[in-house]
Backbone as numpy.savetxt, mean C-alpha at the origin, in Angstrom:
# Nx Ny Nz CAx CAy CAz Cx Cy Cz
-9.87 25.30 -9.24 -8.79 24.93 -8.31 -9.16 23.65 -7.56
-8.27 22.67 -7.59 -8.48 21.39 -6.90 -7.80 21.45 -5.54
-8.56 21.20 -4.47 -8.00 21.18 -3.13 -7.51 19.78 -2.78
-6.22 19.67 -2.51 -5.62 18.39 -2.15 -5.04 18.50 -0.75
-5.38 17.54 0.10 -4.88 17.54 1.48 -4.06 16.29 1.72
-2.89 16.45 2.30 -2.03 15.34 2.70 -1.91 15.34 4.21
-2.34 14.25 4.84 -2.25 14.13 6.29 -1.15 13.13 6.63
-0.10 13.61 7.25 1.07 12.78 7.55 2.17 13.05 6.55
3.27 13.63 7.02 4.36 14.00 6.10 5.68 13.38 6.55
5.62 12.11 6.94 6.83 11.37 7.26 7.50 10.91 5.98
8.24 9.81 6.03 9.00 9.36 4.86 8.10 9.04 3.66
6.98 8.37 3.90 6.05 8.05 2.80 5.29 9.29 2.37
4.85 10.07 3.33 4.12 11.29 3.01 4.92 12.24 2.14
6.21 12.32 2.38 7.07 13.21 1.58 7.09 12.77 0.12
7.13 11.45 -0.10 7.11 10.97 -1.49 5.81 11.33 -2.17
4.72 11.24 -1.41 3.44 11.66 -1.97 3.46 13.15 -2.31
4.03 13.94 -1.43 4.08 15.39 -1.65 4.90 15.72 -2.90
6.03 15.03 -3.07 6.84 15.24 -4.28 6.02 14.97 -5.53
5.20 13.93 -5.48 4.37 13.58 -6.62 3.23 14.57 -6.82
2.62 15.01 -5.73 1.52 15.96 -5.83 1.95 17.23 -6.56
3.20 17.63 -6.33 3.72 18.83 -6.98 3.85 18.67 -8.50
3.75 17.43 -8.99 3.84 17.16 -10.43 2.47 17.12 -11.11
1.41 17.25 -10.33 0.05 17.18 -10.90 -0.16 18.30 -11.90
-0.69 17.94 -13.07 -0.85 18.90 -14.17 -2.23 19.56 -14.14
-2.57 20.14 -13.02 -3.83 20.88 -12.86 -3.57 22.02 -11.89
-4.46 22.97 -11.84 -4.37 24.02 -10.84 -4.80 23.43 -9.50
-3.86 23.34 -8.58 -4.16 22.71 -7.30 -3.73 23.59 -6.13
-4.42 23.39 -5.03 -4.06 23.99 -3.76 -3.70 22.83 -2.83
-2.51 22.85 -2.23 -2.02 21.75 -1.41 -2.00 22.16 0.06
-2.63 21.36 0.89 -2.61 21.58 2.34 -2.05 20.33 3.01
-1.04 20.52 3.84 -0.37 19.42 4.51 -0.61 19.52 6.00
-1.07 18.42 6.60 -1.27 18.36 8.05 -0.22 17.45 8.65
0.62 18.01 9.51 1.68 17.23 10.18 1.88 17.83 11.57
1.48 17.09 12.63 1.60 17.62 14.00 3.02 17.95 14.41
3.99 17.20 13.89 5.39 17.41 14.26 6.02 18.45 13.33
6.18 19.65 13.81 6.70 20.75 12.99 8.10 20.44 12.48
8.89 19.74 13.27 10.26 19.42 12.87 10.30 18.63 11.57
9.29 17.78 11.36 9.24 16.91 10.18 9.14 17.73 8.90
8.47 18.87 8.95 8.21 19.65 7.74 9.21 20.77 7.50
10.27 20.83 8.29 11.22 21.94 8.15 11.91 21.98 6.79
12.21 20.83 6.21 12.92 20.81 4.93 12.04 20.28 3.81
10.72 20.38 3.96 9.80 19.98 2.89 9.61 21.15 1.93
9.09 20.87 0.72 8.94 21.93 -0.29 8.05 23.07 0.19
8.34 24.26 -0.28 7.50 25.41 0.00 7.11 26.05 -1.33
6.00 26.73 -1.34 5.55 27.39 -2.56 4.23 28.09 -2.31
3.80 28.86 -3.29 2.57 29.63 -3.13 1.35 28.75 -2.97
1.40 27.53 -3.52 0.22 26.66 -3.45 0.32 25.59 -2.37
1.28 25.72 -1.43 1.42 24.76 -0.34 1.29 25.48 1.00
0.42 24.95 1.85 0.26 25.47 3.20 0.37 24.32 4.19
1.08 24.56 5.30 1.30 23.53 6.31 0.50 23.85 7.57
-0.08 22.81 8.15 -0.87 22.95 9.37 -0.51 21.83 10.34
-0.82 22.03 11.61 -0.60 20.99 12.61 -1.91 20.31 13.02
-3.04 20.90 12.61 -4.34 20.34 13.00 -5.26 20.23 11.78
-6.05 19.17 11.76 -7.01 18.96 10.67 -8.04 20.09 10.62
-8.44 20.58 11.75 -9.49 21.60 11.79 -9.10 22.88 11.06
-7.81 23.09 10.82 -7.35 24.33 10.19 -7.35 24.29 8.66
-7.53 23.13 8.05 -7.51 23.06 6.59 -8.87 23.49 6.03
-8.94 23.60 4.71 -10.16 24.04 4.04 -11.33 23.12 4.37
-12.53 23.69 4.36 -13.72 22.90 4.67 -14.06 21.90 3.58
-13.71 22.24 2.34 -14.02 21.37 1.20 -12.74 20.83 0.58
-12.57 19.53 0.64 -11.37 18.87 0.13 -11.76 17.94 -1.00
-11.10 18.10 -2.14 -11.40 17.23 -3.27 -10.75 15.85 -3.09
-9.45 15.84 -2.80 -8.71 14.58 -2.66 -7.85 14.66 -1.41
-7.97 13.66 -0.55 -7.16 13.62 0.67 -6.34 12.34 0.68
-5.05 12.46 0.98 -4.17 11.31 1.16 -3.83 11.21 2.64
-4.06 10.05 3.23 -3.80 9.86 4.65 -2.63 8.92 4.82
-1.48 9.49 5.16 -0.21 8.74 5.23 0.30 8.67 6.67
-0.61 8.49 7.60 -0.23 8.32 9.00 0.13 6.85 9.24
0.52 6.54 10.46 0.70 5.14 10.83 -0.67 4.50 11.06
-0.70 3.16 11.00 -1.98 2.44 11.07 -2.70 2.63 12.39
-1.95 2.74 13.48 -2.57 2.78 14.80 -3.41 4.03 15.05
-3.19 5.10 14.31 -3.98 6.34 14.51 -4.87 6.65 13.31
-4.84 5.81 12.29 -5.51 6.17 11.04 -7.03 6.30 11.18
-7.66 5.38 11.89 -9.11 5.49 12.04 -9.49 6.77 12.78
-8.76 7.10 13.82 -9.03 8.32 14.57 -8.92 9.55 13.66
-7.89 9.56 12.81 -7.70 10.67 11.87 -8.86 10.75 10.88
-9.27 9.60 10.37 -10.38 9.56 9.41 -11.67 10.09 10.04
-11.97 9.62 11.25 -13.20 10.05 11.91 -13.21 11.55 12.15
-12.07 12.10 12.56 -12.00 13.55 12.77 -12.16 14.28 11.44
-11.48 13.79 10.42 -11.53 14.46 9.11 -12.94 14.53 8.57
-13.62 13.40 8.50 -14.93 13.39 7.83 -16.04 13.99 8.71
-15.75 14.17 10.01 -16.74 14.83 10.87 -16.64 16.35 10.77
-15.46 16.85 10.35 -15.23 18.29 10.30 -15.18 18.87 8.89
-14.87 18.01 7.90 -14.66 18.51 6.54 -15.49 17.72 5.52
-15.72 18.34 4.38 -16.38 17.67 3.27 -15.30 17.13 2.33
-15.26 15.82 2.18 -14.21 15.17 1.38 -14.85 14.31 0.30
-14.34 14.42 -0.92 -14.88 13.63 -2.03 -14.16 12.30 -2.20
-12.81 12.34 -2.18 -12.01 11.15 -2.47 -10.89 11.03 -1.44
-10.60 9.78 -1.04 -9.53 9.54 -0.07 -8.65 8.39 -0.54
-7.33 8.59 -0.46 -6.34 7.53 -0.68 -5.69 7.24 0.66
-5.72 5.96 1.07 -5.18 5.56 2.36 -3.87 4.79 2.19
-2.93 5.07 3.07 -1.71 4.27 3.07 -1.98 2.92 3.72
-1.13 1.98 3.42 -1.22 0.67 4.06 -0.20 0.62 5.20
-0.29 -0.27 6.12 -1.41 -1.12 6.48 -2.52 -0.18 6.92
-3.74 -0.38 6.41 -4.79 0.62 6.65 -5.16 0.67 8.13
-5.58 -0.47 8.68 -5.95 -0.56 10.09 -5.32 -1.82 10.69
-5.27 -1.86 12.01 -4.70 -3.01 12.72 -5.76 -3.98 13.23
-7.02 -3.62 13.01 -8.12 -4.44 13.50 -9.17 -4.58 12.39
-9.66 -5.79 12.18 -10.60 -6.05 11.10 -11.88 -5.24 11.22
-12.36 -5.03 12.45 -13.63 -4.33 12.65 -13.58 -2.88 12.18
-12.38 -2.28 12.21 -12.25 -0.89 11.77 -12.62 -0.72 10.30
-12.34 -1.74 9.50 -12.68 -1.66 8.09 -14.19 -1.54 7.90
-14.94 -2.37 8.59 -16.40 -2.35 8.45 -16.97 -1.00 8.87
-16.45 -0.47 9.97 -16.95 0.81 10.48 -16.66 1.95 9.50
-15.44 2.02 9.00 -15.06 3.12 8.11 -15.73 2.99 6.74
-15.82 1.79 6.20 -16.49 1.59 4.91 -17.94 2.03 5.00
-18.60 1.72 6.10 -19.99 2.14 6.31 -20.10 3.66 6.32
-19.19 4.32 7.03 -19.22 5.79 7.11 -18.94 6.42 5.74
-18.00 5.86 5.00 -17.69 6.38 3.67 -18.91 6.28 2.75
-19.63 5.19 2.83 -20.83 5.02 2.01 -21.89 6.05 2.38
-22.05 6.28 3.67 -23.04 7.25 4.14 -22.71 8.66 3.66
-21.43 8.98 3.57 -21.00 10.32 3.16 -20.62 10.39 1.68
-20.82 9.29 0.97 -20.54 9.24 -0.47 -19.08 9.58 -0.79
-18.17 9.00 -0.01 -16.73 9.20 -0.21 -16.15 7.97 -0.91
-15.47 8.17 -2.02 -14.79 7.07 -2.70 -13.38 6.95 -2.15
-12.92 5.71 -1.95 -11.61 5.53 -1.31 -10.83 4.38 -1.93
-9.50 4.50 -1.84 -8.58 3.50 -2.36 -7.44 3.30 -1.37
-6.69 2.22 -1.57 -5.53 1.92 -0.71 -4.28 1.89 -1.57
-3.23 2.54 -1.10 -2.01 2.67 -1.90 -1.12 1.43 -1.84
-1.60 0.34 -2.42 -0.74 -0.80 -2.71 -0.32 -0.62 -4.17
0.85 -0.04 -4.36 1.21 0.56 -5.64 1.72 -0.41 -6.70
2.00 -1.66 -6.32 2.60 -2.58 -7.30 1.70 -2.77 -8.52
0.40 -2.80 -8.32 -0.52 -2.98 -9.45 -0.47 -1.79 -10.43
0.07 -0.68 -9.99 0.18 0.48 -10.87 1.50 0.52 -11.62
2.39 -0.42 -11.30 3.69 -0.47 -11.96 3.54 -0.98 -13.40
4.22 -0.35 -14.36 4.10 -0.75 -15.77 4.37 -2.23 -16.03
5.33 -2.82 -15.32 5.65 -4.23 -15.59 4.48 -5.14 -15.26
3.78 -4.86 -14.17 2.66 -5.73 -13.80 1.44 -5.46 -14.66
1.31 -4.22 -15.13 0.25 -3.94 -16.11 0.49 -4.72 -17.39
1.76 -4.79 -17.79 2.11 -5.56 -19.00 1.86 -7.04 -18.77
2.21 -7.52 -17.61 1.97 -8.93 -17.29 0.48 -9.25 -17.31
-0.31 -8.36 -16.76 -1.76 -8.53 -16.75 -2.32 -8.48 -18.17
-1.79 -7.56 -18.95 -2.24 -7.40 -20.34 -2.02 -8.68 -21.15
-0.93 -9.37 -20.88 -0.62 -10.59 -21.62 -1.36 -11.82 -21.08
-2.15 -11.62 -20.04 -2.97 -12.71 -19.47 -2.14 -13.95 -19.20
-1.00 -13.76 -18.57 -0.10 -14.89 -18.32 -0.44 -15.66 -17.06
-1.21 -15.04 -16.15 -1.56 -15.73 -14.92 -2.81 -16.56 -15.18
-2.62 -17.80 -15.57 -3.72 -18.69 -15.88 -3.87 -19.71 -14.75
-4.85 -20.57 -14.85 -5.09 -21.55 -13.79 -3.85 -22.40 -13.55
-3.58 -22.65 -12.27 -2.45 -23.46 -11.82 -1.09 -22.78 -12.00
-1.08 -21.48 -12.31 0.18 -20.75 -12.40 0.79 -20.56 -11.01
2.10 -20.72 -10.90 2.80 -20.48 -9.64 3.57 -19.17 -9.73
3.40 -18.34 -8.73 4.12 -17.07 -8.63 4.98 -17.12 -7.38
6.25 -16.75 -7.49 7.09 -16.68 -6.30 7.55 -15.24 -6.09
7.67 -14.88 -4.83 8.18 -13.56 -4.46 9.36 -13.80 -3.53
10.56 -13.60 -4.06 11.79 -13.82 -3.29 12.27 -12.50 -2.70
12.75 -12.55 -1.49 13.23 -11.31 -0.86 14.50 -11.57 -0.06
15.22 -10.48 0.19 16.45 -10.56 0.98 16.27 -9.80 2.29
17.37 -9.46 2.95 17.30 -8.88 4.29 16.70 -7.48 4.33
16.57 -6.82 3.19 16.03 -5.46 3.18 14.50 -5.46 3.32
13.91 -6.62 3.32 12.46 -6.79 3.27 11.95 -7.24 4.64
10.71 -6.86 4.99 10.06 -7.43 6.16 8.70 -7.97 5.75
8.45 -9.22 6.08 7.20 -9.86 5.71 6.01 -9.16 6.34
6.18 -8.71 7.57 5.07 -8.09 8.30 4.53 -6.85 7.61
5.39 -6.01 7.10 4.95 -4.75 6.50 4.67 -4.84 5.01
5.21 -5.85 4.34 5.09 -5.92 2.88 4.06 -6.93 2.39
3.55 -7.78 3.28 2.61 -8.81 2.84 1.41 -8.22 2.11
0.86 -7.13 2.60 -0.35 -6.59 1.96 -0.06 -6.13 0.53
1.15 -5.63 0.28 1.53 -5.27 -1.10 1.52 -6.50 -2.00
2.08 -7.59 -1.49 2.20 -8.81 -2.29 0.84 -9.44 -2.51
0.00 -9.47 -1.47 -1.35 -10.01 -1.62 -2.16 -9.21 -2.64
-2.02 -7.89 -2.58 -2.75 -7.04 -3.52 -2.30 -7.28 -4.95
-1.00 -7.41 -5.15 -0.48 -7.67 -6.49 -0.99 -9.02 -7.00
-0.95 -10.03 -6.15 -1.41 -11.36 -6.53 -2.90 -11.33 -6.88
-3.69 -10.62 -6.07 -5.13 -10.49 -6.34 -5.37 -9.81 -7.69
-4.57 -8.80 -7.97 -4.68 -8.08 -9.24 -4.35 -8.99 -10.42
-3.27 -9.74 -10.31 -2.82 -10.57 -11.43 -3.77 -11.73 -11.71
-4.40 -12.27 -10.68 -5.29 -13.42 -10.91 -6.77 -13.07 -10.75
-7.08 -11.78 -10.64 -8.48 -11.33 -10.56 -9.25 -12.04 -9.46
-8.68 -12.08 -8.28 -9.32 -12.82 -7.21 -8.94 -12.21 -5.86
-9.94 -11.63 -5.17 -9.68 -11.06 -3.85 -10.01 -12.02 -2.72
-10.50 -13.20 -3.06 -10.84 -14.20 -2.05 -9.66 -15.16 -1.85
-8.56 -14.60 -1.38 -7.34 -15.38 -1.21 -7.32 -16.07 0.15
-6.54 -17.12 0.22 -6.36 -17.86 1.47 -4.87 -18.00 1.76
-4.46 -17.58 2.95 -3.08 -17.82 3.38 -3.04 -19.24 3.94
-2.50 -20.13 3.14 -2.52 -21.56 3.49 -1.51 -21.89 4.58
-0.39 -21.23 4.55 0.62 -21.45 5.59 1.49 -20.22 5.72
1.97 -20.02 6.93 2.89 -18.91 7.18 3.77 -19.29 8.37
5.05 -19.09 8.24 5.96 -19.38 9.34 7.07 -18.35 9.36
7.59 -18.11 10.54 8.65 -17.11 10.68 10.00 -17.79 10.82
11.02 -17.06 10.45 12.39 -17.56 10.63 13.23 -16.54 11.40
12.56 -15.70 12.16 13.29 -14.65 12.86 12.59 -14.28 14.15
13.31 -13.59 15.02 12.72 -13.04 16.23 11.94 -11.78 15.87
11.01 -11.42 16.73 10.31 -10.15 16.54 11.31 -9.01 16.67
11.24 -8.08 15.73 12.11 -6.91 15.79 11.27 -5.67 16.01
11.75 -4.79 16.85 11.03 -3.55 17.07 11.07 -2.71 15.80
9.90 -2.23 15.40 9.81 -1.38 14.23 10.29 0.02 14.58
10.59 0.80 13.54 10.95 2.21 13.79 9.72 3.00 14.23
8.54 2.39 14.06 7.31 3.01 14.53 6.98 2.50 15.93
6.53 3.37 16.79 6.27 3.01 18.18 5.24 1.89 18.29
5.51 0.96 19.20 4.58 -0.12 19.54 4.27 -1.06 18.37
5.16 -1.14 17.40 4.97 -2.04 16.27 6.17 -2.98 16.15
5.93 -4.12 15.49 6.98 -5.12 15.32 7.15 -5.49 13.86
8.32 -6.00 13.54 8.60 -6.55 12.20 9.05 -8.00 12.36
8.76 -8.80 11.34 9.27 -10.17 11.33 9.37 -10.64 9.88
10.17 -11.67 9.67 10.33 -12.27 8.34 9.92 -13.73 8.39
9.80 -14.33 7.23 9.43 -15.73 7.17 9.01 -16.15 5.78
8.25 -17.22 5.70 7.76 -17.74 4.42 6.25 -17.85 4.47
5.64 -17.76 3.29 4.19 -17.78 3.23 3.73 -18.44 1.94
2.64 -19.17 2.02 2.01 -19.76 0.84 0.57 -19.28 0.78
0.19 -18.76 -0.39 -1.15 -18.22 -0.60 -1.77 -18.90 -1.81
-3.06 -19.20 -1.72 -3.75 -19.80 -2.87 -4.99 -18.99 -3.19
-5.38 -19.00 -4.47 -6.59 -18.33 -4.91 -7.68 -19.37 -5.16
-8.88 -18.90 -5.41 -9.99 -19.82 -5.69 -9.83 -20.50 -7.05
-8.94 -19.95 -7.90 -8.71 -20.54 -9.23 -7.43 -21.36 -9.29
-6.96 -21.77 -8.10 -5.78 -22.63 -8.00 -4.47 -21.96 -8.42
-4.43 -20.64 -8.39 -3.14 -19.97 -8.52 -2.42 -20.11 -7.19
-1.12 -20.12 -7.24 -0.34 -20.30 -6.02 0.75 -19.23 -5.92
0.87 -18.65 -4.74 1.90 -17.65 -4.47 2.80 -18.16 -3.36
4.10 -18.17 -3.61 5.08 -18.55 -2.61 5.95 -17.33 -2.30
5.98 -16.93 -1.05 6.84 -15.83 -0.60 7.95 -16.44 0.24
9.20 -16.18 -0.12 10.30 -16.85 0.55 11.53 -15.96 0.60
12.40 -16.27 1.54 13.64 -15.51 1.70 14.76 -16.17 0.91
15.58 -15.35 0.26 16.73 -15.86 -0.50 18.00 -15.21 0.02
19.13 -15.66 -0.48 20.42 -15.12 -0.04 20.94 -14.00 -0.94
20.15 -13.64 -1.98 20.68 -12.60 -2.88 20.68 -11.25 -2.18
21.44 -10.33 -2.71 21.58 -9.01 -2.09 20.93 -7.92 -2.92
20.03 -8.31 -3.79 19.47 -7.34 -4.73 18.12 -6.78 -4.28
17.59 -7.24 -3.16 16.31 -6.73 -2.72 15.21 -7.73 -2.95
14.15 -7.33 -3.65 12.98 -8.17 -3.83 12.82 -8.54 -5.31
12.34 -9.76 -5.53 12.07 -10.21 -6.89 10.77 -10.99 -6.93
10.00 -10.77 -7.95 8.83 -11.58 -8.21 9.06 -12.34 -9.50
8.78 -13.63 -9.47 8.96 -14.46 -10.66 7.67 -15.21 -10.95
7.22 -15.15 -12.18 6.06 -15.92 -12.61 6.55 -17.07 -13.46
6.21 -18.28 -13.05 6.58 -19.46 -13.84 5.43 -19.77 -14.79
5.71 -19.70 -16.06 4.70 -19.84 -17.10 5.22 -20.87 -18.10
4.33 -21.64 -18.74 4.80 -22.66 -19.69 5.76 -22.15 -20.76
5.58 -20.90 -21.21 6.38 -20.40 -22.31 7.29 -19.23 -21.96
7.19 -18.73 -20.74 7.89 -17.49 -20.45 8.09 -17.33 -18.94
9.21 -16.77 -18.57 9.46 -16.44 -17.17 9.51 -14.92 -17.05
8.71 -14.39 -16.16 8.68 -12.95 -15.92 9.42 -12.69 -14.62
10.36 -11.79 -14.66 11.16 -11.49 -13.47 11.20 -9.99 -13.26
10.91 -9.57 -12.05 10.95 -8.15 -11.75 11.79 -7.92 -10.51
12.46 -6.80 -10.45 13.31 -6.51 -9.30 12.95 -5.21 -8.63
13.11 -5.18 -7.30 12.90 -3.95 -6.54 14.11 -3.67 -5.68
15.28 -3.89 -6.21 16.49 -3.69 -5.44 16.70 -2.25 -5.05
17.52 -2.05 -4.03 17.83 -0.69 -3.58 18.59 0.07 -4.66
19.50 -0.61 -5.33 20.22 0.00 -6.44 19.25 0.27 -7.59
19.16 1.52 -8.08 18.23 1.83 -9.18 18.41 0.92 -10.40
19.64 0.44 -10.61 19.87 -0.44 -11.76 19.11 -1.76 -11.61
18.76 -2.12 -10.38 18.04 -3.36 -10.14 16.52 -3.18 -10.22
16.07 -1.94 -10.27 14.63 -1.68 -10.31 14.12 -1.76 -11.74
14.36 -2.89 -12.34 13.98 -3.12 -13.73 13.36 -4.50 -13.82
12.28 -4.61 -14.56 11.64 -5.90 -14.75 11.72 -6.35 -16.19
11.51 -7.63 -16.39 11.54 -8.20 -17.74 10.30 -9.05 -17.96
9.62 -8.81 -19.04 8.58 -9.70 -19.53 9.14 -10.28 -20.82
9.66 -11.50 -20.74 10.42 -12.02 -21.87 11.67 -11.19 -22.03
11.87 -10.64 -23.23 13.04 -9.78 -23.49 12.70 -8.30 -23.32
11.46 -8.01 -23.00 11.03 -6.62 -22.87 11.44 -6.06 -21.51
12.22 -5.00 -21.54 12.75 -4.37 -20.34 11.81 -3.25 -19.89
11.35 -3.32 -18.66 10.37 -2.35 -18.17 10.83 -1.80 -16.82
11.13 -0.51 -16.73 11.63 0.06 -15.47 10.53 0.22 -14.43
10.94 0.24 -13.16 10.02 0.54 -12.07 9.82 2.05 -11.97
8.69 2.43 -11.40 8.38 3.85 -11.20 8.32 4.11 -9.70
9.00 5.14 -9.24 9.00 5.48 -7.82 7.66 6.09 -7.40
7.37 5.99 -6.10 6.12 6.54 -5.59 6.00 8.03 -5.90
7.12 8.71 -5.91 7.12 10.15 -6.17 6.74 10.50 -7.60
6.56 9.47 -8.43 6.08 9.69 -9.80 4.82 8.88 -10.10
4.22 8.34 -9.04 2.98 7.56 -9.20 1.76 8.28 -8.64
1.91 8.88 -7.46 0.77 9.50 -6.80 0.12 10.57 -7.67
0.92 11.31 -8.40 0.36 12.33 -9.30 -0.53 11.70 -10.37
-0.18 10.48 -10.81 -1.01 9.79 -11.81 -2.34 9.37 -11.21
-2.32 8.90 -9.95 -3.58 8.57 -9.28 -4.48 9.80 -9.24
-3.89 10.91 -8.81 -4.67 12.14 -8.63 -5.24 12.62 -9.96
-4.43 12.60 -11.00 -4.91 13.05 -12.31 -6.04 12.16 -12.82
-5.95 10.86 -12.58 -7.03 9.95 -12.97 -8.30 10.23 -12.18
-8.15 10.48 -10.88 -9.32 10.77 -10.05 -9.99 12.06 -10.50
-9.19 13.07 -10.82 -9.75 14.33 -11.31 -10.49 14.11 -12.63
-9.92 13.28 -13.48 -10.48 13.07 -14.82 -11.69 12.13 -14.83
-11.61 11.02 -14.09 -12.66 10.00 -14.20 -13.16 9.45 -12.86
-12.81 10.11 -11.77 -13.27 9.71 -10.43 -12.87 8.28 -10.08
-11.73 7.84 -10.61 -11.24 6.49 -10.34 -9.73 6.48 -10.57
-9.06 5.41 -10.09 -7.62 5.28 -10.32 -7.25 3.80 -10.30
-5.96 3.51 -10.51 -5.50 2.13 -10.64 -5.47 1.35 -9.33
-5.61 2.00 -8.21 -5.47 1.33 -6.92 -6.69 0.50 -6.55
-6.51 -0.41 -5.59 -7.63 -1.19 -5.06 -8.56 -0.29 -4.25
-9.86 -0.54 -4.38 -10.80 0.18 -3.52 -10.61 -0.30 -2.08
-11.06 0.50 -1.14 -10.96 0.11 0.26 -11.73 -1.19 0.51
-12.88 -1.34 -0.15 -13.68 -2.55 0.04 -12.90 -3.80 -0.37
-12.24 -3.76 -1.52 -11.47 -4.92 -1.96 -10.23 -5.14 -1.10
-9.57 -4.07 -0.76 -8.37 -4.19 0.07 -8.71 -4.73 1.45
-9.90 -4.41 1.94 -10.32 -4.90 3.26 -10.33 -6.42 3.29
-10.75 -7.06 2.20 -10.78 -8.52 2.14 -9.37 -9.09 2.35
-8.39 -8.47 1.71 -7.00 -8.94 1.83 -6.42 -8.62 3.20
-6.71 -7.44 3.70 -6.23 -7.06 5.03 -6.75 -8.02 6.11
-8.02 -8.37 6.01 -8.63 -9.22 7.03 -7.98 -10.60 7.07
-7.71 -11.16 5.89 -7.03 -12.46 5.80 -5.64 -12.36 6.42
-4.94 -11.29 6.09 -3.58 -11.09 6.59 -3.57 -10.89 8.10
-4.44 -10.02 8.61 -4.44 -9.72 10.05 -4.77 -10.96 10.88
-5.71 -11.76 10.41 -6.06 -12.98 11.13 -4.86 -13.94 11.17
-4.17 -14.10 10.05 -3.01 -14.99 9.99 -1.88 -14.47 10.88
-1.65 -13.17 10.84 -0.59 -12.58 11.65 -0.90 -12.71 13.15
-2.16 -12.52 13.50 -2.53 -12.63 14.91 -2.31 -14.05 15.42
-2.67 -15.03 14.61 -2.44 -16.43 14.98 -0.95 -16.73 15.07
-0.18 -16.18 14.14 1.27 -16.40 14.14 1.90 -15.82 15.39
1.51 -14.61 15.78 2.07 -13.97 16.96 1.76 -14.78 18.22
0.58 -15.37 18.26 0.20 -16.18 19.42 0.97 -17.49 19.47
1.06 -18.17 18.32 1.68 -19.49 18.29 3.21 -19.43 18.38
3.81 -18.44 17.72 5.28 -18.39 17.66 5.92 -17.52 18.73
5.18 -16.50 19.17 5.78 -15.55 20.10 5.01 -15.41 21.41
3.97 -16.24 21.58 3.16 -16.20 22.79 2.63 -14.79 23.06
2.20 -14.14 22.00 1.73 -12.76 22.09 0.28 -12.70 21.59
-0.64 -12.43 22.49 -2.05 -12.32 22.12 -2.42 -10.85 22.01
-2.95 -10.46 20.84 -3.27 -9.06 20.60 -4.64 -8.93 19.94
-5.28 -7.82 20.19 -6.53 -7.49 19.48 -6.20 -6.67 18.25
-5.37 -5.64 18.45 -4.88 -4.82 17.33 -3.51 -5.34 16.92
-3.39 -5.80 15.69 -2.15 -6.39 15.21 -1.07 -5.30 15.10
0.05 -5.42 15.80 1.03 -4.33 15.89 1.95 -4.20 14.67
1.36 -3.93 13.51 2.13 -3.68 12.29 1.64 -2.40 11.64
2.47 -1.81 10.78 2.05 -0.60 10.10 2.77 -0.48 8.77
């Protein structure tokens, strides 16, 4: 029996739970969610137990998914690993709001021999695996990520940086420029903000990523400009738009509720999965947090230690 623990059962946590129920192994599922109201209409079954406190779950956890907001995630991690024995952890993004938290948690994970990953799921999507397989991202390739009003640069940048790092095999990225075109908007999460804008990122191999806003109403698109081929992928709200093309090859997107189970099955089988390790993701997070902190100071006269995004 594999013990799986999910901490945080909000909108993202629920998608993880839907996927966990698809795992093709004998599993025991324990969900920790302090807000009882949140779990009233979540799945029930003989292999699912709900708790409000970490201390009440099993002492030995094989795989833990932490889907809390960023501002409490380190506190949750410290409590978890001080009270329970955990082998593998998958963390939601944005992982932490402060660069120093990464160093502290990575050190603790190494001491306790815990393997960890960050759920930037784009690299697990079939279309980007196909793009990677064809080795289309060569030196001097330009990648653009176009988005519409359904997108927020503040919360989605880490997904885009992770995808770019995956496609060009380079975690030493530099945000060359970033500018906003909007006022700070209050996030649905307490004490957090959202903003939009444009961004230019470069890799050490001269790959270039341009993130920009467009007037289309289809959601998000990534386009790779290649000498012989244009790759276009969509993440529109309409399911019909969640289809990508590599040349004439049509490749559908996969929802999170059908991805997390694949991560778990891979971890059970080979102690690894398609996601970025926490160590690699930390490099991207640190670059992003530093740029965002500078942007908040220069554009909004807001000086912060913990970057208010999640």
